[in-house]
C-alpha atoms as a printed R data frame, in Angstrom:
    type eleno elety resid chain resno       x       y       z
1   ATOM     1    CA   UNK     A     1 102.221 116.306  79.254
2   ATOM     2    CA   UNK     A     2 103.206 117.666  82.674
3   ATOM     3    CA   UNK     A     3 100.992 116.359  85.463
4   ATOM     4    CA   UNK     A     4 100.925 117.695  88.997
5   ATOM     5    CA   UNK     A     5  99.512 115.629  91.857
6   ATOM     6    CA   UNK     A     6  97.816 116.862  94.991
7   ATOM     7    CA   UNK     A     7  95.543 115.236  97.521
8   ATOM     8    CA   UNK     A     8  95.215 113.930 100.992
9   ATOM     9    CA   UNK     A     9  97.685 111.690 102.816
10  ATOM    10    CA   UNK     A    10  97.225 108.038 101.827
11  ATOM    11    CA   UNK     A    11  94.824 108.863  98.993
12  ATOM    12    CA   UNK     A    12  96.850 107.144  96.278
13  ATOM    13    CA   UNK     A    13  98.984 109.947  94.827
14  ATOM    14    CA   UNK     A    14 102.024 107.672  94.898
15  ATOM    15    CA   UNK     A    15 100.098 104.938  93.099
16  ATOM    16    CA   UNK     A    16  99.003 107.397  90.405
17  ATOM    17    CA   UNK     A    17 102.626 108.523  90.071
18  ATOM    18    CA   UNK     A    18 103.699 104.866  89.679
19  ATOM    19    CA   UNK     A    19 101.159 104.341  86.888
20  ATOM    20    CA   UNK     A    20 102.565 107.372  85.073
21  ATOM    21    CA   UNK     A    21 106.176 106.336  85.650
22  ATOM    22    CA   UNK     A    22 105.318 102.971  84.052
23  ATOM    23    CA   UNK     A    23 104.162 104.956  81.011
24  ATOM    24    CA   UNK     A    24 107.533 106.710  80.759
25  ATOM    25    CA   UNK     A    25 106.841 109.833  82.802
26  ATOM    26    CA   UNK     A    26 109.787 111.316  84.712
27  ATOM    27    CA   UNK     A    27 109.040 111.713  88.464
28  ATOM    28    CA   UNK     A    28 109.673 114.699  90.729
29  ATOM    29    CA   UNK     A    29 108.346 115.340  94.241
30  ATOM    30    CA   UNK     A    30 108.034 118.498  96.311
31  ATOM    31    CA   UNK     A    31 107.934 116.275  99.422
32  ATOM    32    CA   UNK     A    32 111.240 114.695  98.410
33  ATOM    33    CA   UNK     A    33 112.724 118.195  98.188
34  ATOM    34    CA   UNK     A    34 111.429 118.871 101.701
35  ATOM    35    CA   UNK     A    35 112.719 115.526 103.020
36  ATOM    36    CA   UNK     A    36 116.120 116.479 101.616
37  ATOM    37    CA   UNK     A    37 116.061 119.729 103.588
38  ATOM    38    CA   UNK     A    38 115.090 117.896 106.787
39  ATOM    39    CA   UNK     A    39 117.865 115.387 106.213
40  ATOM    40    CA   UNK     A    40 120.407 118.209 105.782
41  ATOM    41    CA   UNK     A    41 119.135 119.818 108.991
42  ATOM    42    CA   UNK     A    42 119.267 116.439 110.778
43  ATOM    43    CA   UNK     A    43 115.559 116.669 111.633
44  ATOM    44    CA   UNK     A    44 113.583 113.439 112.069
45  ATOM    45    CA   UNK     A    45 111.282 112.833 109.122
46  ATOM    46    CA   UNK     A    46 107.794 112.639 110.621
47  ATOM    47    CA   UNK     A    47 104.525 113.972 109.236
48  ATOM    48    CA   UNK     A    48 104.308 116.753 111.864
49  ATOM    49    CA   UNK     A    49 107.915 117.768 111.083
50  ATOM    50    CA   UNK     A    50 107.202 117.751 107.349
51  ATOM    51    CA   UNK     A    51 104.190 120.016 107.914
52  ATOM    52    CA   UNK     A    52 106.002 122.416 110.260
53  ATOM    53    CA   UNK     A    53 109.175 122.591 108.170
54  ATOM    54    CA   UNK     A    54 107.269 122.861 104.895
55  ATOM    55    CA   UNK     A    55 105.289 125.801 106.256
56  ATOM    56    CA   UNK     A    56 108.474 127.321 107.708
57  ATOM    57    CA   UNK     A    57 110.348 127.024 104.403
58  ATOM    58    CA   UNK     A    58 107.441 128.490 102.439
59  ATOM    59    CA   UNK     A    59 107.264 131.367 104.946
60  ATOM    60    CA   UNK     A    60 110.998 132.162 104.930
61  ATOM    61    CA   UNK     A    61 111.955 131.228 101.346
62  ATOM    62    CA   UNK     A    62 108.681 132.009  99.556
63  ATOM    63    CA   UNK     A    63 105.483 130.005  99.241
64  ATOM    64    CA   UNK     A    64 106.598 128.673  95.860
65  ATOM    65    CA   UNK     A    65 110.148 127.755  96.961
66  ATOM    66    CA   UNK     A    66 109.797 123.953  96.738
67  ATOM    67    CA   UNK     A    67 108.057 124.208  93.365
68  ATOM    68    CA   UNK     A    68 110.794 126.476  92.014
69  ATOM    69    CA   UNK     A    69 113.446 123.958  93.134
70  ATOM    70    CA   UNK     A    70 111.643 121.232  91.207
71  ATOM    71    CA   UNK     A    71 111.153 123.467  88.144
72  ATOM    72    CA   UNK     A    72 114.882 124.200  88.135
73  ATOM    73    CA   UNK     A    73 115.658 120.461  88.227
74  ATOM    74    CA   UNK     A    74 113.150 119.760  85.452
75  ATOM    75    CA   UNK     A    75 114.607 122.414  83.171
76  ATOM    76    CA   UNK     A    76 118.096 120.936  83.633
77  ATOM    77    CA   UNK     A    77 116.768 117.448  82.866
78  ATOM    78    CA   UNK     A    78 116.337 116.033  79.375
79  ATOM    79    CA   UNK     A    79 112.809 114.999  80.467
80  ATOM    80    CA   UNK     A    80 111.705 118.606  80.034
81  ATOM    81    CA   UNK     A    81 112.183 118.247  76.300
82  ATOM    82    CA   UNK     A    82 110.060 115.092  76.217
83  ATOM    83    CA   UNK     A    83 107.349 116.777  78.346
84  ATOM    84    CA   UNK     A    84 106.271 113.563  80.070
85  ATOM    85    CA   UNK     A    85 106.629 114.586  83.679
86  ATOM    86    CA   UNK     A    86 104.750 113.915  86.898
87  ATOM    87    CA   UNK     A    87 105.221 116.207  89.914
88  ATOM    88    CA   UNK     A    88 103.992 114.847  93.235
89  ATOM    89    CA   UNK     A    89 102.989 116.476  96.542
90  ATOM    90    CA   UNK     A    90 101.766 119.945  95.592
91  ATOM    91    CA   UNK     A    91 100.291 121.423  98.773
92  ATOM    92    CA   UNK     A    92 100.094 125.200  98.404
93  ATOM    93    CA   UNK     A    93  98.415 127.512  95.833
94  ATOM    94    CA   UNK     A    94 101.679 129.382  95.223
95  ATOM    95    CA   UNK     A    95 103.398 126.097  94.393
96  ATOM    96    CA   UNK     A    96 100.577 125.420  91.943
97  ATOM    97    CA   UNK     A    97 100.889 128.882  90.389
98  ATOM    98    CA   UNK     A    98 104.622 128.383  89.814
99  ATOM    99    CA   UNK     A    99 104.070 124.941  88.278
100 ATOM   100    CA   UNK     A   100 101.311 126.233  86.003
101 ATOM   101    CA   UNK     A   101 104.013 128.201  84.173
102 ATOM   102    CA   UNK     A   102 105.234 124.889  82.743
103 ATOM   103    CA   UNK     A   103 103.732 124.248  79.291
104 ATOM   104    CA   UNK     A   104 100.838 121.794  79.238
105 ATOM   105    CA   UNK     A   105 100.610 121.512  83.039
106 ATOM   106    CA   UNK     A   106  97.478 119.913  84.514
107 ATOM   107    CA   UNK     A   107  96.635 119.228  88.159
108 ATOM   108    CA   UNK     A   108  95.149 115.949  89.370
109 ATOM   109    CA   UNK     A   109  93.683 115.691  92.890
110 ATOM   110    CA   UNK     A   110  93.350 112.290  94.548
111 ATOM   111    CA   UNK     A   111  91.177 111.638  97.598
112 ATOM   112    CA   UNK     A   112  89.494 108.787  99.470
113 ATOM   113    CA   UNK     A   113  87.605 108.268 102.742
114 ATOM   114    CA   UNK     A   114  89.744 109.123 105.769
115 ATOM   115    CA   UNK     A   115  89.410 105.707 107.439
116 ATOM   116    CA   UNK     A   116  90.596 103.937 104.291
117 ATOM   117    CA   UNK     A   117  93.484 106.371 103.886
118 ATOM   118    CA   UNK     A   118  94.570 105.819 107.497
119 ATOM   119    CA   UNK     A   119  94.602 102.034 106.899
120 ATOM   120    CA   UNK     A   120  96.732 102.507 103.789
121 ATOM   121    CA   UNK     A   121  99.166 104.764 105.611
122 ATOM   122    CA   UNK     A   122  99.601 102.234 108.399
123 ATOM   123    CA   UNK     A   123 100.216  99.454 105.869
124 ATOM   124    CA   UNK     A   124 102.918 101.292 103.929
125 ATOM   125    CA   UNK     A   125 105.011 101.700 107.111
126 ATOM   126    CA   UNK     A   126 106.917 104.789 106.044
127 ATOM   127    CA   UNK     A   127 108.825 106.505 108.843
128 ATOM   128    CA   UNK     A   128 106.637 109.624 108.716
129 ATOM   129    CA   UNK     A   129 103.387 107.594 108.937
130 ATOM   130    CA   UNK     A   130 103.662 106.354 112.531
131 ATOM   131    CA   UNK     A   131 100.723 108.030 114.271
132 ATOM   132    CA   UNK     A   132  97.340 107.402 115.874
133 ATOM   133    CA   UNK     A   133  94.103 107.919 113.953
134 ATOM   134    CA   UNK     A   134  93.417 111.032 116.046
135 ATOM   135    CA   UNK     A   135  96.832 112.467 115.151
136 ATOM   136    CA   UNK     A   136  96.213 111.550 111.501
137 ATOM   137    CA   UNK     A   137  92.910 113.492 111.547
138 ATOM   138    CA   UNK     A   138  94.532 116.464 113.295
139 ATOM   139    CA   UNK     A   139  97.408 116.582 110.791
140 ATOM   140    CA   UNK     A   140  94.903 116.425 107.963
141 ATOM   141    CA   UNK     A   141  92.965 119.388 109.357
142 ATOM   142    CA   UNK     A   142  96.223 121.358 109.427
143 ATOM   143    CA   UNK     A   143  97.037 120.316 105.842
144 ATOM   144    CA   UNK     A   144  93.598 121.015 104.420
145 ATOM   145    CA   UNK     A   145  93.018 124.624 105.409
146 ATOM   146    CA   UNK     A   146  96.090 126.555 106.461
147 ATOM   147    CA   UNK     A   147  95.441 130.069 107.663
148 ATOM   148    CA   UNK     A   148  98.568 131.709 106.220
149 ATOM   149    CA   UNK     A   149  99.619 131.909 102.580
150 ATOM   150    CA   UNK     A   150 102.693 129.805 103.370
151 ATOM   151    CA   UNK     A   151 100.635 126.975 104.937
152 ATOM   152    CA   UNK     A   152  99.407 123.845 103.235
153 ATOM   153    CA   UNK     A   153  95.995 124.424 101.652
154 ATOM   154    CA   UNK     A   154  94.847 121.122 100.195
155 ATOM   155    CA   UNK     A   155  91.169 122.123 100.089
156 ATOM   156    CA   UNK     A   156  91.991 125.012  97.766
157 ATOM   157    CA   UNK     A   157  94.171 122.857  95.532
158 ATOM   158    CA   UNK     A   158  91.549 120.127  95.276
159 ATOM   159    CA   UNK     A   159  89.035 122.784  94.162
160 ATOM   160    CA   UNK     A   160  91.436 124.000  91.466
161 ATOM   161    CA   UNK     A   161  92.242 120.523  90.113
162 ATOM   162    CA   UNK     A   162  91.664 119.860  86.433
163 ATOM   163    CA   UNK     A   163  90.927 116.194  87.222
164 ATOM   164    CA   UNK     A   164  89.690 114.618  90.469
165 ATOM   165    CA   UNK     A   165  90.083 110.936  91.248
166 ATOM   166    CA   UNK     A   166  88.111 109.260  94.047
167 ATOM   167    CA   UNK     A   167  90.129 106.251  95.198
168 ATOM   168    CA   UNK     A   168  87.860 104.098  97.353
169 ATOM   169    CA   UNK     A   169  87.956 100.890  95.322
170 ATOM   170    CA   UNK     A   170  90.738  98.805  93.796
171 ATOM   171    CA   UNK     A   171  94.073  99.811  92.333
172 ATOM   172    CA   UNK     A   172  92.754  98.731  88.921
173 ATOM   173    CA   UNK     A   173  89.761 101.045  89.325
174 ATOM   174    CA   UNK     A   174  92.077 103.959  90.132
175 ATOM   175    CA   UNK     A   175  94.195 103.153  87.078
176 ATOM   176    CA   UNK     A   176  91.101 103.053  84.846
177 ATOM   177    CA   UNK     A   177  89.906 106.402  86.219
178 ATOM   178    CA   UNK     A   178  93.295 107.977  85.584
179 ATOM   179    CA   UNK     A   179  93.741 106.666  82.044
180 ATOM   180    CA   UNK     A   180  90.144 107.521  81.105
181 ATOM   181    CA   UNK     A   181  90.440 111.075  82.435
182 ATOM   182    CA   UNK     A   182  93.771 111.606  80.679
183 ATOM   183    CA   UNK     A   183  92.475 109.973  77.500
184 ATOM   184    CA   UNK     A   184  95.434 107.597  77.468
185 ATOM   185    CA   UNK     A   185  95.119 104.066  76.039
186 ATOM   186    CA   UNK     A   186  94.481 101.573  78.812
187 ATOM   187    CA   UNK     A   187  97.096  98.938  78.102
188 ATOM   188    CA   UNK     A   188  97.270  95.563  79.718
189 ATOM   189    CA   UNK     A   189  99.353  95.789  82.882
190 ATOM   190    CA   UNK     A   190 102.915  94.499  82.610
């Protein structure tokens, strides 16, 4: 099973990825690919920089560039043979189209109320999360409905998702939703 993750900032995509990693899934991230590019370019890793540079890379290298980099890594990895893979941070329809070429690919969208997501983001204290609530809302507007084909278009991806998870309760509730939707046995947590 190859699972792609999309959704809003702070919605719980990383938590879903952790659940799957605990089940033996191999993890890849389009955002990690982008962070690697920013690091090489010596650009500070902030959410606005990730958005701007992600859009810039998709515009200059192709809208599916980050996805193709991940696909290349997957095909070189023994995990491709086991087909238990999770791919995080899909943000553009062309990325999704490229990833859909992988056998058995399904897309999961994760979302939650914006106020709750902002609280989560502030609690995780990642370098690219330092921002006011107003800036958080503005960045989300930019991520949800880009005007160019190379922009982030989360609204479109959420519409195309095979599974949608609404994460406004507990971590256990999110885990139950995920395992139920995927028809995986809900084991006792380790």
